[in-house]
N, C-alpha and C positions, 0 to 999 in steps of 0.2 A: 504493500500500500504506500509506503514511504516513497519508493521509486516512481510509482504511478502518479502520485501527487506532484512530485517535483518535475517529472516530464511534462505533465499537464500545465504546471506553473510556467515552465519555459515556453511552451507552445502558445499559450494564451497571452503571456506577456509580450512576446515578440510580435504576434499577430496584431495586437492592439496598437503597439508602437508603430508598426508598418502601416496599418490602416490610417492611423492618425497623421503620420508624416505625409502620406500621399495626399490626404485632404487638406493639410496645412499648406501644402504647395499651391492649392487652389480653393481657398475657403469660399470665394464668390460662387464657384461652380457648385459646391456643396449646398450653399444657400439657395441656389436655383432648385435643387432637388427638394429641399424643405418646402419651398413655395408650392411645388407640385403636390406634396402630401397635405399641406395646410389649405390648399385651394378648394374651390367649390366642387370639383370633380372627384375629390377623394374624401377628406374629413370635414371640409367646409368650416374651418376654424380661422376665419379671416382676421380676427383680432391679433393673431400672432404674425401675420404677414409683414408688418413693419419691423419686426424684430428678428427676421430670419438670418441676417448676416451676423449680428452679435451671438445669436443662438448657435449658429454653425461654428463660429470661432470657439465658443465655450465647449462644444461637444468634442471637437477635434483635439483641442488642447487637453481636455480631460482624458480622452482616449490614450494619448501619449503618456500623461502623468500616471494614470492607473497602471499602464503596462510597466512603467519604470518602477513604481511602488511594488508591484507584484514580484518583479525580478529580484529586487534588492531586499525584499522582505520587510518593507516599511508599513506600519499601521495595517497589519494583515486583515483584521476584522473589517475595518472601514473599506479597505481595498476590495476584498473579495465580495462583500455584499453590494458595493457600488457596481462592480463588474456584473454581478448577477442581475441587478435591477436594469442595467443598461442592455444586457444581452436579451433579457426577457422582452424589453421594449422593442429592440431591433428585430427579434424573432417574430413578434406580432406584426410589425410593419412589413417584413419581407413575405410573411404568409399572406397577409392581406393583398399585397401587390401581386403575388403569384396567383392566388385563388380568384381574385376579381379582375386580374389583368389591368390594374390601374396605373402603376408606375413601372414601366418595362425595364428600367435600370435603376437599382436602389442607390447607386453611387457609393457603395461600400468602399471601393478602392479608386474612387474618382474616375478619370478617363484612362488610367494606367492599365487596369484589368477589368474588362467588361464581363459581367456575370448576368445570366438570365435570372428572372425572378425566382424560379425554383432552385437554381444553383445557389443564389444568395440565401434562400431559406434553409437549404441543406447545410450550408456553411455555418449559419447561426445555430442550427440544432446541434451540430458537432461541438461548437464552442460552448453551448449551454451545458452539454454533457460533461465537457472537460472542467467547466467552472463548478458544476455540482460535485465532481470528484474532489476538487480542491476544497470545497466547503466541508465535505465529509472528513477529509484528512487535514483540516486546518492546523492541527497541532504539529504537523510535520514541516510547516513553513517556518524556516529559521532565517533571521537576518544574516546577510552576507558579510556585514561589517559591524564595527562598534557604533555606538550612537552618533558620534561626531561625524564619522565618514558616511553614515547612512543617509544624511541629508544632502550630501554634496551632489550626487547624481540627479536627484529630482530637481534641485535648485538650478543646476546647469541646464537640464532639460527644459525647465520653465523659461529660463532666459532665452534659450535658443528658439523656442516656440514663439515668444513675443517678437524677437528680431525677425524671424521668417515671416510672420503674419504682417508685420509693419512693412516689410519689403514688398511682398506680393500684392498688398492692397494699394500701395503707393505707386506701383509699377505694374508688372505682369508676373504670372507664375514663373518660378525659376526653371521648371521643366515643362514643356508643352507636349502633352500626350495626344492632342487632338489632331484630326486630319487637316487642320488649317495651320499647322506649324510652319515656321520659316523653312523654305526649301520645298514645300509641298506644292504640287500643281493642282489647282482646283478642278479643272476639267478632267484631268486624268483620274482624280479620285471620285468622279461622278460616273465614269464609264463602267459598264458591265461587260466583261470579256465574253466573246461568243462561246468559248468552251467552258464557261463557268457553270457551276452546279445549279440546276433548276429546282425550284420549290416543287414539292409533291403534294397534291391535294386529293381529297376524296369527295366526290359529289354524290349525294344521296337524293335521287330523283323520285318524287312522289307522284304516282299515277293512280287514277281511278279507272279500274278495269272491271267492267260489268258490275258496277256498284260496290266493288271492294277496293280498299286502298292497298297499294303495293309499292314498296320502296326498292328501287334498282340502283345499285352503286356502280360508279365508273370512275375512271381517273380524269375525266374531263369531257369526253365526247358524249353527245346527246344519245341516250339509249334508243335502240330500235325496238319499240314496244307498242303494242296496241293499247287502246284506252286513251283517256284524257289526262294531259299533263296538269298537275296541280301546283307543285312548288319544288324548289331544290334547296338543300342545305349543303354548305361547303365547309370542310374541315381541313386544316393544315396538318399534314402527316409528317412532313420533313421540310425544314427550312432550306431555302436555296441561298446562293451568294447574294449579299447585299453590298453595294459599293460604300466606301467610307462616308461619302457625302450624298445625302438623299434629297434634302429640302432647300438647296441653295438656288436662288434665282435673283435676277436684277430686272425688275419690271417698271415700266413707265407708260402710263396711259393704256394699261391692259396689253402692252406689247412686251415680250421677253427679249431683253437685250443682252442676255448672259453671254452667248457665243460671240457677239460683236465686241463687247467690252473686254472679254478674256483674250482677245487678240491684240489689245493695245500693248505697245512696247513700254510706254511710260504712263502708268496709271496710279493715282493716289485715291484711295477710298477712305472717306471719313465715316465710321460706323457709329450709328446712334440706335441702339436697340429700342430706346424710348426717348424720343427727342424732348419731351416735356420734362424729363428728369435729368437733362444735361446739367452737369456741374458748372455753375456760373464762373468758377475760377478757370475753366478751360477756354472761355470765349476769346480772350486776348491771344493766347497761343494758337488757337484755331485759326483766327483771321490772319495772323502773321504767316502761318504755315501755308494756308491757301494761297496767299499772295506770292510767297516764295516759290511754291510749286508751279504756279502759272508762269512766272518769270523763267523758270527752268524747263518750260515746254512740256509739263506733265498735263495729262487730262485729269481733272479733279472732279469728283462726284461725291455725293452723299448716299448712304445706304441706310434705310430705316424701316422699322415696322409700323411707324406712326402714320396717322392719317394725314390727308392733304391740308386740313385746317390747321393742325398742330405744326406742320412743316412750314406753311405760309406764315404763321404767327412767329415762329422761331426766326425765319429769314428776315422778316421786317423789323423785329425787335432788335436783332443783332447785326443788321446790315451785312448779311452774308448772301451772296448770289452764286449758288452752284446748283446743278441739277441733282435732285434727290430721286433715287430709285427705291422701289419697295422690295423688301425681302422678309421672309418669315422671322418672327421674333426669336423663336428657339434657335434657329440657324445663326442669327446674329450674336446671341449670347454664347453660342458655341465657338464662333470665330475668334472672339477676343473678349477678355474680361474687363472691359472699360467702357464707359459711356460718357463722352465719346472716346474713340480710338482712331488711329490712323494706320492704314496698311498700304505698303508700296508693292506693286506687282509688275512683272514683266511677262507678257504673253501668258497670263494665268498662273504664273509661279509667284508665290509669296516671297518677297525679298526681305521685307522688314515689317515689324509690327511694333507700335508704340502706344503706351498708355498716354492719356491726355497730359499727364505730368511731364512726359518726355517728348512732346512734339518738337522741341528744339533739337532733339537728337536724331530726328528723321533726316537721313542722308538724301538730299535732293540734287546733288551736283553730278552724280554718276550712278550707274547700275553695277 
């Protein structure tokens, strides 16, 4: 039992630290996941929506610290019962997501490791079992150091967490795991190869044959059957290949200009996933960067999910005159974790991405 408890202790501690560090790299992305859970389509607890970012930061820092506490053996009762409460909560969320198909990616490991809802639930069940084993054998958890040394590692961990959070909120994630990272080509990431794996579906066709209902199953083709067709139910049997980028577009006046704009050799896109929430401190740098980009012969556009009224109001209030194209809000939040942000592209390839705090760092003199 002693060995089982300590093996479980190491696995749980390391996994919580790893999960927390992945999400600390991108707390804004994790806050978007919390928005999905708190939104009207899942739990409908709108009063928490204004606090999703502080809550996201608190959760990910807590994950790291509890993992460190468990490994070094600090405050073992508080640590293990906190871990138990957290994993019970996460297990419920992942079960709910999987069973009701509400949130297709829980964000357990950010964008670094994608898990299906049932994979996330299975992972949490395994963690729950390991934590219960530790709870049963709590007496076998011994501190690794004396009391003075015991607080050094948690203190260093907390300081590092605070520094990382401050860095990524003021700029961009230290590591970009998304398909829009620097060096990626957007068009290439939207293409489905001809030899890619196709999705497999089962079609259950309901017919009325001589007054009796009969179901005929096929893999897609309409069955050759007598009687009157009533309805068809479709079930996904096996998923096919999905390109990394699914929902990116650049529309203006109901016309999709994605292919045209992705051929531009010198393109600057200012991304506003919600133009009404634009940080006022970004306006001066934004206008200066637009002017400098135009001088250096870049095509400059805006990309937003906001409506025409909000866009027109923003342009008139801030004296900014660029063409704004429409794109899905989820896609824009995936592209870059800043509102606004700037992206430099060459023929669809992302050359540089900057937070609005770093507009002056955008290299506009050469590619």
